[in-house]
C-alpha positions, -999 to +999 in steps of 0.1 A: -222+277-129-191+278-106-171+254-129-179+277-160-167+310-143-136+290-130-128+276-161-132+308-179-110+326-153-084+295-160-085+299-197-081+340-192-050+334-172-033+307-193-039+328-225-026+358-212+007+339-203+008+322-235+004+288-221-024+278-246-017+266-278-014+289-310-006+320-282+028+337-278+045+334-249+047+368-231+017+375-210+007+410-202+020+439-223+049+438-248+081+445-232+113+454-257+144+437-242+181+452-255+189+423-284+222+408-286+242+399-313+231+361-306+195+368-307+197+384-342+217+359-358+196+331-372+207+295-362+197+261-369+209+247-338+192+246-306+200+269-278+224+257-255+210+240-221+205+266-190+222+241-167+257+244-185+280+263-166+302+291-184+336+275-194+362+282-172+397+295-182+421+263-180+453+282-185+481+274-161+490+303-140+514+287-116+532+252-112+552+231-088+565+198-085+574+178-055+584+143-039+552+139-019+545+112+007+513+105+027+495+076+042+521+052+033+522+062-004+551+078-020+556+094-055+562+129-074+532+152-083+529+184-103+502+210-091+487+231-118+474+262-105+443+269-129+423+298-114+425+323-086+398+344-089+379+371-067+343+371-067+330+398-044+341+389-009+352+354-018+381+341-035+382+307-056+410+286-061+412+258-091+439+236-097+452+202-108+476+176-092+489+148-114+509+121-105+544+121-124+558+089-107+548+063-080+517+068-060+498+101-050+477+102-019+452+127-028+426+107-001+437+122+029+468+141+018+456+177+016+434+173+050+434+188+083+435+152+099+438+113+091+400+110+086+396+143+068+392+135+029+388+169+015+415+198+005+406+217+038+443+219+049+453+241+017+458+278+027+465+313+013+492+334+027+491+372+020+525+386+024+515+420+024+492+419+054+509+389+069+479+372+069+469+332+063+434+326+049+420+288+056+393+272+033+359+287+038+332+267+060+295+264+056+290+270+093+308+278+126+299+245+146+317+211+146+299+197+120+308+227+094+320+214+064+347+230+040+335+247+008+361+227-010+366+193-031+362+161-014+390+137-018+380+101-005+392+074-024+415+094-047+449+076-051+466+086-082+488+064-102+514+075-128+498+100-153+464+107-135+451+138-126+424+152-102+409+187-104+403+203-072+388+233-060+385+259-024+366+286-017+383+314+005+376+348+019+389+372-003+418+396+008+418+431+004+412+443-031+451+459-032+464+424-029+470+412-065+492+382-055+491+355-032+509+326-018+494+290-017+502+263+009+497+229+000+504+200+022+529+176+004+536+203-021+547+230-005+542+269-014+534+285-047+548+321-045+534+351-060+503+336-078+480+364-096+444+369-084+422+376-114 
């Protein structure tokens, strides 16, 4: 008798949430949601998977070339800033570094120490408030890691590109342009914040 009641309760619960064959998904009462154009336009293609991130803008907003040298590697590199976006209390910086000639050591050339295989030495300089912003960390202890790209094993040959990112605390809302300081590359000035 207990099995029959348990099965009946399970069947009612599954039918209510639309998990039984032939049932509409939804469960509970009907709830009207605002429809978007994409929902009302018939399509034969399956919807995009939920795990895909929205496309990021790849327009270059600032660029700088420099002769670079780190870890015994010498060459010429170009940095293209692809995005500097304010999101709440953080600022995300995205850029690409391309080897134009020779070899470019991204492996440990953008870190704070010889065994730092990240871009943690990149910083933002707010010329309005005379303040430097370092890459964010995921904690406060000795083992706190930067919220940024890892670079281990990245030795770029001519024509190769590496795309990198770093997250910072956002400057005040009235700051609309900022300087970006990168080891080996130098300072990119007046980069617009979006």
